[in-house]
C-alpha positions as CSV (number, residue, x, y, z in Angstrom):
1,M,120.9,95.0,99.7
2,R,117.8,95.9,101.0
3,I,115.3,94.2,98.9
4,V,111.8,95.0,100.3
5,S,108.1,93.4,99.0
6,W,104.9,95.2,100.1
7,N,101.3,94.4,98.6
8,C,100.9,98.4,99.2
9,A,97.1,97.2,97.6
10,M,97.4,100.5,95.3
11,G,97.1,103.6,95.1
12,F,101.2,103.2,95.1
13,S,101.7,106.9,93.8
14,K,101.4,108.5,97.3
15,K,102.3,105.8,98.9
16,R,106.1,105.9,97.4
17,H,107.3,107.6,99.8
18,L,106.7,105.2,103.1
19,I,108.5,102.3,100.4
20,E,111.6,105.1,100.1
21,A,111.6,106.1,103.5
22,L,113.0,102.9,103.9
23,K,115.6,103.2,101.8
24,P,116.1,100.0,99.1
25,D,117.8,98.6,96.4
26,V,114.8,97.5,94.9
27,A,111.1,97.1,95.8
28,I,108.7,93.9,95.1
29,L,104.9,96.0,95.2
30,P,101.9,93.8,94.4
31,E,98.6,95.4,93.5
32,T,100.1,98.2,92.1
33,S,98.8,100.3,88.5
34,E,101.2,100.0,85.3
35,R,100.9,104.0,85.0
36,H,102.7,104.3,88.6
37,I,105.5,102.2,88.1
38,E,106.5,103.9,84.9
39,E,106.0,106.8,86.3
40,T,109.4,106.4,88.8
41,E,112.4,108.2,88.1
42,A,113.6,104.8,88.8
43,R,116.5,103.3,86.1
44,F,115.0,99.9,87.0
45,K,111.7,99.3,86.8
46,A,109.0,96.8,85.3
47,W,105.2,96.1,85.6
48,V,103.2,92.7,84.8
49,G,99.6,91.9,84.6
50,T,96.1,92.3,82.9
51,N,94.7,94.7,85.0
52,P,96.4,98.0,84.1
53,H,95.2,99.4,87.8
54,K,96.3,95.9,89.2
55,G,99.5,94.2,89.2
56,L,103.2,93.7,90.0
57,G,105.7,95.9,89.4
58,I,109.5,96.2,90.6
59,V,111.7,99.2,90.7
60,G,115.5,99.2,91.4
61,F,116.7,102.1,93.2
62,T,119.7,102.4,93.0
63,D,122.8,102.1,91.0
64,R,123.1,98.2,91.3
65,S,123.4,96.0,88.1
66,Y,119.6,94.6,86.7
67,M,118.7,92.2,84.3
68,L,115.1,91.5,83.4
69,H,114.6,87.8,82.8
70,E,111.7,86.7,80.2
71,A,108.7,85.1,82.8
72,G,107.4,82.8,79.5
73,P,104.3,82.6,79.1
74,L,101.2,83.8,81.5
75,L,100.8,82.8,85.2
76,P,100.1,85.9,87.1
77,W,101.8,87.0,88.5
78,H,105.2,86.8,89.1
79,I,109.0,88.5,87.5
80,P,112.6,86.9,87.0
81,F,115.6,89.2,87.3
82,T,118.9,89.7,88.7
83,V,120.6,92.8,90.9
84,D,124.5,91.8,91.1
85,G,124.3,88.2,90.6
86,L,121.1,87.6,92.5
87,N,118.9,85.5,91.0
88,I,115.6,87.2,92.2
89,I,111.6,86.3,91.3
90,G,109.3,88.9,92.2
91,L,105.8,87.7,93.1
92,W,102.2,88.0,93.7
93,A,100.5,84.7,93.9
94,H,96.8,85.1,92.0
95,V,94.9,83.2,89.9
96,R,95.2,82.4,86.2
97,D,92.3,79.6,86.0
98,K,90.0,77.4,88.1
99,D,92.9,75.4,88.9
100,L,96.1,77.5,89.1
101,K,95.7,79.8,91.5
102,Y,97.9,81.0,94.6
103,V,99.9,78.5,95.9
104,R,99.6,76.5,92.9
105,V,100.6,78.9,90.5
106,T,103.4,79.5,93.2
107,H,104.7,76.0,92.0
108,E,104.2,76.1,88.9
109,I,106.6,79.6,88.4
110,V,109.3,77.5,90.5
111,G,108.9,74.6,88.8
112,R,109.5,76.7,85.4
113,H,112.9,78.3,87.0
114,S,114.0,75.9,88.4
115,D,117.0,76.0,86.4
116,F,117.6,80.2,87.2
117,L,116.6,79.7,90.9
118,A,119.7,76.8,90.9
119,S,122.3,78.3,89.2
120,G,123.2,81.0,91.7
121,P,122.2,82.7,94.8
122,S,118.4,83.4,94.5
123,L,115.9,85.1,96.1
124,V,111.5,84.2,95.4
125,M,109.7,87.2,97.7
126,G,106.3,88.8,97.7
127,D,103.1,87.7,98.9
128,F,102.3,83.9,98.1
129,N,98.8,84.3,99.6
130,S,99.5,81.1,101.2
131,N,100.1,79.0,103.6
132,T,100.5,75.5,105.7
133,V,97.1,75.8,107.7
134,W,95.3,76.0,104.5
135,D,97.3,72.9,103.3
136,R,94.0,70.9,103.0
137,E,92.3,72.9,100.3
138,H,95.7,71.8,97.8
139,P,95.5,69.2,97.8
140,G,98.9,67.7,96.2
141,R,100.0,71.5,95.8
142,N,99.6,72.5,99.0
143,H,102.1,74.7,100.8
144,S,104.1,72.4,102.9
145,M,104.9,71.2,99.3
146,L,105.5,74.0,97.9
147,V,107.8,74.8,100.6
148,E,109.8,71.1,100.1
149,K,110.5,72.3,96.3
150,L,111.8,76.0,97.0
151,G,114.3,73.7,100.0
152,A,115.5,71.1,97.4
153,L,116.6,73.7,95.5
154,G,118.4,75.0,98.3
155,L,115.9,78.5,99.3
156,Q,114.7,78.5,103.2
157,S,112.3,80.7,104.2
158,V,114.9,83.8,106.3
159,Y,111.7,83.8,108.5
160,H,111.7,81.0,109.7
161,Q,114.7,80.3,110.3
162,S,115.7,83.5,113.0
163,E,112.5,82.9,114.0
164,G,113.1,79.0,114.3
165,A,109.0,78.2,113.8
166,A,107.4,76.0,111.9
167,H,105.3,76.7,108.8
168,G,101.8,77.1,109.6
169,D,102.9,78.4,113.3
170,E,104.0,82.0,112.9
171,T,103.6,84.4,115.6
172,T,104.0,87.2,113.1
173,N,101.6,88.2,110.6
174,T,101.5,90.1,107.5
175,Y,98.1,90.1,106.4
176,F,95.0,91.2,108.2
177,H,91.7,90.4,106.3
178,T,89.6,93.5,105.9
179,K,92.2,94.9,108.1
180,K,90.8,93.4,111.4
181,L,93.0,92.2,114.0
182,H,91.9,88.7,114.8
183,L,92.0,87.9,111.0
184,G,95.7,88.1,110.5
185,Y,98.3,85.7,108.5
186,H,101.0,85.0,107.3
187,I,101.3,84.8,103.5
188,D,104.5,87.1,102.2
189,F,107.7,85.4,102.2
190,A,111.4,85.5,101.2
191,F,113.0,82.4,100.3
192,L,117.0,82.6,100.5
193,S,119.7,80.2,99.1
194,G,123.3,80.7,98.8
195,A,123.7,83.9,101.2
196,S,122.8,85.1,104.9
197,A,119.9,87.8,105.5
198,S,117.7,89.3,108.5
199,M,114.4,90.4,107.8
200,A,111.8,92.4,109.8
201,I,108.3,93.0,109.0
202,G,106.4,95.9,109.0
203,R,104.5,97.3,112.3
204,Q,100.4,96.8,112.1
205,E,100.4,100.2,114.5
206,D,102.6,101.5,111.6
207,W,101.1,99.7,108.3
208,L,98.2,99.0,108.8
209,M,96.3,102.5,108.1
210,F,98.3,102.1,104.0
211,S,97.3,98.9,103.5
212,D,96.3,94.7,104.8
213,H,99.7,93.4,104.4
214,M,102.6,94.1,105.9
215,P,106.1,94.7,104.2
216,L,109.1,92.8,104.4
217,I,112.0,94.2,104.8
218,L,114.9,92.0,103.9
219,D,119.3,92.6,104.3
220,I,121.1,90.5,102.6
221,N,124.5,90.3,103.6
222,E,126.9,90.3,101.3
223,P,131.0,89.7,101.1
């Protein structure tokens, strides 16, 4: 199963061919409009947000078995769903209020859906907008604590497992602030349990002209 996550920085209708060329079963798409998700011909699609021009979209491109789950009260932005027995939370960590923002929101999302994530093979994937390097800015609910919380549910970062890297010591960036190469950070993640997988990160030479984020391309090994 191939799952791609890409914060496409708006304008998905003009960039959709880039995702389709990767041939994903599922695409997790932060910063997409509700209309552009609705206009896809895919058999499975979902969108959440308060700004119709900029929310989180999910598109299932193939004939797998998809099931959407209830997200519950507003926590921006996440969509829980299942694909062929794999429980997934597509994520674009954003701001609800002064207290609940970015990694703090993700803590709440993981807590709310802990039973869902613990009930079988699971994945949390998308734009987390966080990294261990900013732990001091979020005392009590920082990124390192989030990694521990996910680990307690059996979920581990595919990138960090495959690269043998510690959180905060990543050598590959997924985001370039204002598209400047010297302002690169690793803030997009795929945390997986109950399965093995490999992951590639899109190269800046290929993707930076389209977005400040690089896509994550996750291939999950199936029995």
